[in-house]
N, CA, C and O of each residue as an XYZ file, in Angstrom:
588
protein
N     116.381   -178.938     13.873
C     115.288   -178.036     14.206
C     115.191   -177.908     15.708
O     115.136   -178.913     16.417
N     115.170   -176.689     16.196
C     114.996   -176.420     17.614
C     113.596   -175.887     17.841
O     113.137   -175.046     17.068
N     112.900   -176.344     18.873
C     111.606   -175.730     19.176
C     111.836   -174.263     19.535
O     112.903   -173.893     20.025
N     110.818   -173.431     19.282
C     110.975   -171.991     19.502
C     111.457   -171.682     20.905
O     112.283   -170.786     21.079
N     110.968   -172.397     21.916
C     111.355   -172.080     23.282
C     112.810   -172.427     23.546
O     113.374   -171.978     24.544
N     113.435   -173.218     22.672
C     114.828   -173.591     22.860
C     115.766   -172.781     21.971
O     116.972   -173.027     21.961
N     115.229   -171.826     21.231
C     116.060   -171.025     20.336
C     116.972   -170.147     21.179
O     116.481   -169.376     22.004
N     118.292   -170.244     20.995
C     119.183   -169.404     21.782
C     119.057   -167.949     21.358
O     118.840   -167.647     20.185
N     119.192   -167.072     22.306
C     119.120   -165.650     22.004
C     120.547   -165.143     21.863
O     121.269   -165.037     22.855
N     120.954   -164.833     20.651
C     122.270   -164.265     20.379
C     122.058   -162.806     20.037
O     121.926   -162.447     18.867
N     122.024   -161.973     21.046
C     121.734   -160.570     20.799
C     122.510   -159.736     21.797
O     122.516   -160.037     22.991
N     123.170   -158.681     21.313
C     123.870   -157.771     22.205
C     123.674   -156.349     21.694
O     123.446   -156.125     20.505
N     123.766   -155.401     22.609
C     123.592   -154.000     22.224
C     124.794   -153.534     21.412
O     125.924   -153.946     21.675
N     124.549   -152.671     20.420
C     125.619   -152.169     19.573
C     125.208   -150.792     19.071
O     124.071   -150.598     18.642
N     126.116   -149.852     19.124
C     125.790   -148.509     18.650
C     125.801   -148.459     17.138
O     126.348   -149.347     16.484
N     125.198   -147.420     16.578
C     125.151   -147.266     15.130
C     126.532   -147.195     14.507
O     126.741   -147.714     13.411
N     127.493   -146.552     15.197
C     128.837   -146.458     14.633
C     129.525   -147.808     14.622
O     130.294   -148.088     13.703
N     129.273   -148.670     15.625
C     129.847   -150.015     15.645
C     129.294   -150.847     14.510
O     130.006   -151.666     13.930
N     128.046   -150.645     14.193
C     127.409   -151.451     13.160
C     127.755   -150.949     11.766
O     127.627   -151.690     10.791
N     128.191   -149.705     11.662
C     128.505   -149.139     10.367
C     127.264   -148.870      9.530
O     127.348   -148.754      8.308
N     126.123   -148.771     10.180
C     124.858   -148.564      9.483
C     124.162   -147.351     10.066
O     124.766   -146.565     10.796
N     122.907   -147.205      9.744
C     122.145   -146.067     10.251
C     122.081   -146.106     11.775
O     122.292   -147.151     12.391
N     121.796   -144.981     12.359
C     121.710   -144.877     13.808
C     120.590   -145.758     14.328
O     119.656   -146.073     13.591
N     120.675   -146.166     15.610
C     119.584   -146.955     16.180
C     118.260   -146.222     16.024
O     118.202   -144.992     16.060
N     117.226   -146.981     15.856
C     115.908   -146.413     15.620
C     115.115   -146.365     16.908
O     115.469   -147.002     17.901
N     114.044   -145.607     16.879
C     113.180   -145.527     18.044
C     112.391   -146.824     18.187
O     112.405   -147.678     17.302
N     111.715   -146.950     19.298
C     110.949   -148.165     19.573
C     109.780   -148.312     18.610
O     109.196   -147.327     18.156
N     109.456   -149.552     18.312
C     108.294   -149.841     17.488
C     107.043   -149.634     18.335
O     107.070   -149.798     19.555
N     105.961   -149.277     17.680
C     104.692   -149.114     18.373
C     103.903   -150.407     18.244
O     103.554   -150.826     17.141
N     103.624   -151.037     19.382
C     102.821   -152.256     19.390
C     101.381   -151.886     19.079
O     100.849   -150.927     19.640
N     100.749   -152.638     18.191
C      99.381   -152.331     17.782
C      98.371   -153.345     18.312
O      97.387   -152.961     18.945
N      98.597   -154.618     18.065
C      97.650   -155.669     18.453
C      98.376   -156.875     19.020
O      99.501   -157.160     18.608
N      97.775   -157.577     19.936
C      96.490   -157.299     20.575
C      96.622   -156.128     21.549
O      97.721   -155.756     21.960
N      95.485   -155.569     21.898
C      95.469   -154.474     22.866
C      96.055   -154.964     24.185
O      95.912   -156.135     24.539
N      96.708   -154.073     24.901
C      97.286   -154.438     26.190
C      96.179   -154.938     27.111
O      95.155   -154.275     27.271
N      96.380   -156.096     27.713
C      95.400   -156.690     28.612
C      94.340   -157.534     27.932
O      93.410   -157.996     28.594
N      94.452   -157.749     26.620
C      93.457   -158.551     25.889
C      93.395   -159.963     26.462
O      94.369   -160.466     27.022
N      92.240   -160.587     26.311
C      92.016   -161.934     26.833
C      91.594   -162.860     25.701
O      90.736   -162.514     24.889
N      92.210   -164.045     25.654
C      91.888   -165.039     24.634
C      91.465   -166.327     25.326
O      92.041   -166.721     26.340
N      90.457   -166.972     24.766
C      89.912   -168.185     25.368
C      90.473   -169.421     24.689
O      91.287   -169.334     23.770
N      90.019   -170.577     25.163
C      90.472   -171.827     24.568
C      90.000   -171.973     23.131
O      90.498   -172.838     22.411
N      89.056   -171.155     22.695
C      88.606   -171.194     21.298
C      89.631   -170.554     20.354
O      89.545   -170.727     19.139
N      90.587   -169.826     20.904
C      91.607   -169.157     20.093
C      92.806   -170.076     19.921
O      93.541   -170.335     20.874
N      93.002   -170.570     18.697
C      94.120   -171.473     18.433
C      95.440   -170.749     18.256
O      96.495   -171.276     18.609
N      95.385   -169.546     17.713
C      96.619   -168.783     17.532
C      96.327   -167.305     17.741
O      95.199   -166.842     17.572
N      97.372   -166.583     18.112
C      97.269   -165.147     18.355
C      98.283   -164.460     17.455
O      99.430   -164.895     17.348
N      97.848   -163.379     16.807
C      98.746   -162.621     15.945
C      99.139   -161.323     16.638
O      98.278   -160.542     17.044
N     100.441   -161.098     16.770
C     100.968   -159.848     17.297
C     101.248   -158.928     16.115
O     101.736   -159.384     15.082
N     100.947   -157.645     16.252
C     101.217   -156.686     15.177
C     101.814   -155.414     15.756
O     101.498   -155.021     16.879
N     102.686   -154.771     14.972
C     103.320   -153.534     15.385
C     103.564   -152.656     14.171
O     103.527   -153.121     13.032
N     103.814   -151.374     14.432
C     104.067   -150.415     13.355
C     105.491   -150.591     12.833
O     106.411   -150.892     13.594
N     105.655   -150.403     11.546
C     106.963   -150.520     10.905
C     107.871   -149.367     11.308
O     107.405   -148.255     11.558
N     109.174   -149.641     11.370
C     110.159   -148.580     11.607
C     110.643   -147.996     10.288
O     111.489   -147.102     10.272
N     110.107   -148.501      9.183
C     110.570   -148.127      7.848
C     111.041   -149.390      7.150
O     110.846   -150.494      7.658
N     111.650   -149.236      6.006
C     112.125   -150.398      5.264
C     113.338   -150.996      5.964
O     114.340   -150.314      6.180
N     113.240   -152.275      6.316
C     114.375   -152.962      6.929
C     115.425   -153.252      5.869
O     115.097   -153.553      4.721
N     116.673   -153.160      6.257
C     117.753   -153.541      5.355
C     117.888   -155.055      5.376
O     117.280   -155.734      6.204
N     118.692   -155.575      4.457
C     118.839   -157.022      4.310
C     119.316   -157.698      5.596
O     118.947   -158.842      5.862
N     120.124   -157.014      6.387
C     120.676   -157.611      7.607
C     119.915   -157.192      8.868
O     120.446   -157.313      9.972
N     118.692   -156.705      8.721
C     117.900   -156.260      9.863
C     116.609   -157.060      9.979
O     116.041   -157.499      8.979
N     116.163   -157.239     11.201
C     114.907   -157.937     11.475
C     114.301   -157.342     12.739
O     114.884   -156.471     13.385
N     113.124   -157.831     13.069
C     112.505   -157.544     14.353
C     112.686   -158.779     15.229
O     112.424   -159.898     14.787
N     113.129   -158.583     16.461
C     113.191   -159.681     17.417
C     111.907   -159.622     18.235
O     111.606   -158.606     18.862
N     111.155   -160.714     18.224
C     109.901   -160.829     18.957
C     110.165   -161.705     20.177
O     110.671   -162.819     20.043
N     109.826   -161.211     21.361
C     110.029   -161.963     22.599
C     108.680   -162.089     23.298
O     108.006   -161.093     23.560
N     108.298   -163.334     23.596
C     107.035   -163.621     24.286
C     107.376   -164.513     25.471
O     108.078   -165.513     25.319
N     106.880   -164.154     26.647
C     107.175   -164.926     27.849
C     105.885   -165.276     28.577
O     105.010   -164.429     28.758
N     105.780   -166.539     28.993
C     104.655   -166.994     29.806
C     104.971   -166.628     31.253
O     105.726   -167.334     31.920
N     104.400   -165.532     31.738
C     104.679   -165.030     33.074
C     104.081   -165.948     34.137
O     104.685   -166.143     35.192
N     102.907   -166.510     33.875
C     102.203   -167.349     34.844
C     102.968   -168.622     35.149
O     103.018   -169.060     36.299
N     103.556   -169.212     34.143
C     104.231   -170.495     34.323
C     105.377   -170.407     35.323
O     105.616   -171.353     36.073
N     106.084   -169.287     35.341
C     107.106   -169.059     36.346
C     108.418   -169.800     36.159
O     109.261   -169.773     37.055
N     108.619   -170.458     35.031
C     109.874   -171.187     34.801
C     110.661   -170.593     33.639
O     111.604   -171.210     33.142
N     110.278   -169.408     33.212
C     111.019   -168.740     32.151
C     110.740   -169.254     30.755
O     111.588   -169.140     29.870
N     109.556   -169.820     30.545
C     109.217   -170.298     29.191
C     109.091   -169.094     28.274
O     108.208   -168.254     28.441
N     109.996   -169.027     27.298
C     110.055   -167.891     26.374
C     110.065   -168.382     24.941
O     110.529   -169.477     24.628
N     109.541   -167.539     24.101
C     109.573   -167.757     22.659
C     110.278   -166.540     22.071
O     109.840   -165.409     22.278
N     111.362   -166.766     21.345
C     112.111   -165.689     20.698
C     112.215   -166.034     19.224
O     112.612   -167.142     18.864
N     111.857   -165.079     18.370
C     111.959   -165.315     16.928
C     112.359   -164.009     16.251
O     112.204   -162.926     16.815
N     112.870   -164.133     15.045
C     113.346   -162.991     14.265
C     112.567   -162.956     12.964
O     112.565   -163.931     12.213
N     111.899   -161.830     12.690
C     111.028   -161.734     11.520
C     111.270   -160.428     10.772
O     111.752   -159.447     11.339
N     110.922   -160.441      9.480
C     111.028   -159.242      8.647
C     109.696   -158.517      8.530
O     109.656   -157.338      8.178
N     108.612   -159.216      8.821
C     107.271   -158.656      8.716
C     106.928   -157.900      9.994
O     107.656   -157.990     10.982
N     105.830   -157.160      9.982
C     105.383   -156.432     11.172
C     104.264   -157.178     11.884
O     103.417   -156.577     12.545
N     104.277   -158.484     11.738
C     103.333   -159.316     12.485
C     104.005   -160.648     12.779
O     104.939   -161.065     12.093
N     103.500   -161.305     13.824
C     104.019   -162.609     14.216
C     102.860   -163.431     14.750
O     102.132   -162.983     15.635
N     102.687   -164.622     14.220
C     101.636   -165.522     14.698
C     102.252   -166.455     15.727
O     103.165   -167.221     15.420
N     101.747   -166.382     16.943
C     102.247   -167.252     18.006
C     101.778   -168.669     17.705
O     100.577   -168.899     17.566
N     102.694   -169.621     17.601
C     102.282   -170.986     17.275
C     101.424   -171.597     18.388
O     101.616   -171.303     19.568
N     100.487   -172.441     17.994
C      99.594   -173.075     18.972
C     100.370   -173.937     19.964
O      99.870   -174.215     21.054
N     101.575   -174.361     19.612
C     102.391   -175.167     20.526
C     102.844   -174.361     21.741
O     103.295   -174.944     22.728
N     102.735   -173.034     21.690
C     103.122   -172.198     22.826
C     101.939   -171.923     23.752
O     102.096   -171.304     24.805
N     100.768   -172.382     23.355
C      99.552   -172.220     24.149
C      99.709   -172.974     25.475
O     100.353   -174.022     25.505
N      99.135   -172.465     26.565
C      99.228   -173.176     27.848
C      98.644   -174.584     27.746
O      97.695   -174.825     26.999
N      99.220   -175.495     28.500
C      98.750   -176.884     28.444
C      97.886   -177.249     29.645
O      97.493   -178.406     29.793
N      97.585   -176.277     30.505
C      96.676   -176.545     31.623
C      95.421   -175.679     31.460
O      95.292   -174.938     30.485
N      94.509   -175.778     32.414
C      93.223   -175.093     32.267
C      93.220   -173.659     32.795
O      92.257   -172.926     32.569
N      94.260   -173.252     33.480
C      94.303   -171.892     34.025
C      94.684   -170.888     32.940
O      95.542   -171.175     32.106
N      94.054   -169.717     32.943
C      94.493   -168.676     32.007
C      95.920   -168.241     32.368
O      96.235   -168.057     33.544
N      96.758   -168.082     31.379
C      98.141   -167.655     31.600
C      98.311   -166.224     31.105
O      97.717   -165.821     30.105
N      99.124   -165.474     31.815
C      99.477   -164.118     31.405
C     100.777   -164.200     30.606
O     101.760   -164.790     31.054
N     100.764   -163.594     29.414
C     101.942   -163.543     28.552
C     102.374   -162.091     28.402
O     101.543   -161.197     28.244
N     103.684   -161.868     28.453
C     104.260   -160.546     28.225
C     104.995   -160.612     26.889
O     105.663   -161.604     26.600
N     104.878   -159.563     26.071
C     105.595   -159.556     24.797
C     106.120   -158.173     24.462
O     105.564   -157.155     24.875
N     107.200   -158.164     23.708
C     107.776   -156.922     23.211
C     108.594   -157.228     21.964
O     108.883   -158.385     21.660
N     108.959   -156.180     21.256
C     109.786   -156.333     20.060
C     110.893   -155.287     20.092
O     110.799   -154.272     20.782
N     111.938   -155.564     19.331
C     113.039   -154.621     19.172
C     113.665   -154.878     17.807
O     113.762   -156.025     17.371
N     114.083   -153.825     17.141
C     114.770   -154.027     15.866
C     116.194   -154.494     16.157
O     116.835   -154.027     17.098
N     116.674   -155.421     15.335
C     118.017   -155.978     15.487
C     118.696   -156.006     14.125
O     118.040   -155.981     13.084
N     120.025   -156.060     14.155
C     120.755   -156.235     12.897
C     121.825   -157.298     13.094
O     122.358   -157.474     14.190
N     122.121   -157.991     12.025
C     123.086   -159.079     12.061
C     124.476   -158.511     12.331
O     124.910   -157.552     11.692
N     125.169   -159.132     13.305
C     126.514   -158.665     13.630
C     127.559   -159.756     13.436
O     128.731   -159.553     13.752
N     127.147   -160.908     12.920
C     128.082   -162.005     12.694
C     127.399   -163.340     12.862
O     126.172   -163.440     12.855
N     128.223   -164.372     13.013
C     127.732   -165.738     13.213
C     128.567   -166.403     14.293
O     129.742   -166.081     14.466
N     127.950   -167.339     15.026
C     128.708   -168.080     16.030
C     129.412   -169.266     15.375
O     129.332   -169.437     14.158
N     130.098   -170.082     16.169
C     130.871   -171.196     15.605
C     130.005   -172.311     15.034
O     130.529   -173.198     14.360
N     128.694   -172.297     15.284
C     127.784   -173.260     14.664
C     127.070   -172.670     13.449
O     126.198   -173.313     12.864
N     127.439   -171.455     13.075
C     126.828   -170.820     11.911
C     125.520   -170.110     12.204
O     124.862   -169.631     11.281
N     125.127   -170.031     13.478
C     123.895   -169.342     13.854
C     124.131   -167.833     13.838
O     125.180   -167.358     14.272
N     123.159   -167.091     13.340
C     123.272   -165.638     13.268
C     123.318   -165.029     14.664
O     122.573   -165.435     15.556
N     124.193   -164.063     14.839
C     124.243   -163.268     16.066
C     123.591   -161.932     15.739
O     123.999   -161.236     14.809
N     122.567   -161.583     16.521
C     121.820   -160.345     16.306
C     122.191   -159.336     17.379
O     122.374   -159.703     18.540
N     122.302   -158.079     17.005
C     122.580   -156.987     17.936
C     121.395   -156.027     17.925
O     120.863   -155.697     16.865
N     120.989   -155.582     19.110
C     119.890   -154.624     19.184
C     120.256   -153.375     18.399
O     121.377   -152.874     18.496
N     119.304   -152.878     17.623
C     119.544   -151.711     16.778
C     118.522   -150.616     17.042
O     118.344   -149.714     16.224
N     117.862   -150.697     18.167
C     116.851   -149.708     18.504
C     116.391   -149.913     19.932
O     116.950   -150.721     20.673
N     115.377   -149.178     20.300
C     114.818   -149.274     21.643
C     113.781   -150.384     21.704
O     113.119   -150.688     20.712
N     113.646   -150.988     22.886
C     112.590   -151.976     23.094
C     111.240   -151.286     22.985
O     111.081   -150.141     23.406
N     110.273   -151.988     22.419
C     108.907   -151.470     22.426
C     108.386   -151.514     23.859
O     108.985   -152.155     24.722
N     107.288   -150.843     24.104
C     106.637   -150.995     25.398
C     106.197   -152.443     25.534
O     105.763   -153.058     24.560
N     106.308   -152.984     26.733
C     105.864   -154.357     26.949
C     104.353   -154.370     27.086
O     103.759   -153.500     27.724
N     103.748   -155.368     26.477
C     102.302   -155.558     26.575
C     102.033   -156.932     27.151
O     102.897   -157.809     27.131
N     100.824   -157.112     27.666
C     100.426   -158.411     28.199
C      99.083   -158.817     27.611
O      98.286   -157.977     27.194
N      98.852   -160.125     27.588
C      97.550   -160.682     27.228
C      97.398   -161.976     28.003
O      98.384   -162.554     28.460
N      96.160   -162.430     28.150
C      95.925   -163.723     28.804
C      95.422   -164.710     27.762
O      94.754   -164.341     26.796
N      95.762   -165.979     27.985
C      95.392   -167.044     27.040
C      95.098   -168.295     27.850
O      95.956   -168.788     28.582
N      93.880   -168.803     27.714
C      93.500   -170.028     28.407
C      93.843   -171.210     27.518
O      93.547   -171.204     26.323
N      94.469   -172.227     28.106
C      94.945   -173.357     27.325
C      93.897   -174.385     26.974
O      93.527   -174.517     25.807
N      93.415   -175.113     27.954
C      92.455   -176.187     27.711
C      91.244   -175.989     28.611
O      91.295   -175.235     29.582
N      90.167   -176.667     28.281
C      88.946   -176.561     29.083
C      89.183   -177.151     30.471
O      89.838   -178.186     30.601
N      88.656   -176.499     31.507
C      88.779   -177.059     32.856
C      88.074   -178.411     32.932
O      87.074   -178.649     32.254
N      88.618   -179.286     33.769
C      87.988   -180.597     33.943
C      86.668   -180.430     34.681
O      86.545   -179.615     35.595
N      85.693   -181.215     34.266
C      84.385   -181.180     34.919
C      84.497   -181.787     36.311
O      85.229   -182.753     36.526
N      83.762   -181.204     37.249
C      83.729   -181.737     38.604
C      82.751   -182.902     38.627
O      81.614   -182.760     38.179
N      83.178   -184.063     39.147
C      82.268   -185.220     39.172
C      81.022   -184.926     40.005
O      81.097   -184.251     41.032
N      79.885   -185.434     39.558
C      78.621   -185.253     40.277
C      78.646   -186.071     41.554
O      79.179   -187.181     41.578
N      78.074   -185.528     42.607
C      78.043   -186.211     43.909
C      76.811   -187.052     44.049
O      76.619   -187.698     45.079
């Protein structure tokens, strides 16, 4: 088991003719949360939602990419789902008291093979959605000692 932030991204662009399937699709429309939404420490998990591109085929998924922009070290969460929603695990919540800005987007992908460890290789099969951001506060700020 690899933690989500350690999941390797095996994805490359591929045209519809290379894939032997339908042509690449247009970008998905991000629905929730609204761009710029703010979540407090009372929020244990956040659900991302987007509009469907239609019925996914057996070898197609949505690639969800979430990045903690505030942290500045490239902490990313990448996952592949068949549904039009994704619940960000509480383990990705910031671990300090400052609100963090997260950027997220999705893109439809289709399976193009497997690597030598048997991990699926995904190829982009459409346009990236518009990137959205939200803020999420991790833990309560420490109280200032009384003087």
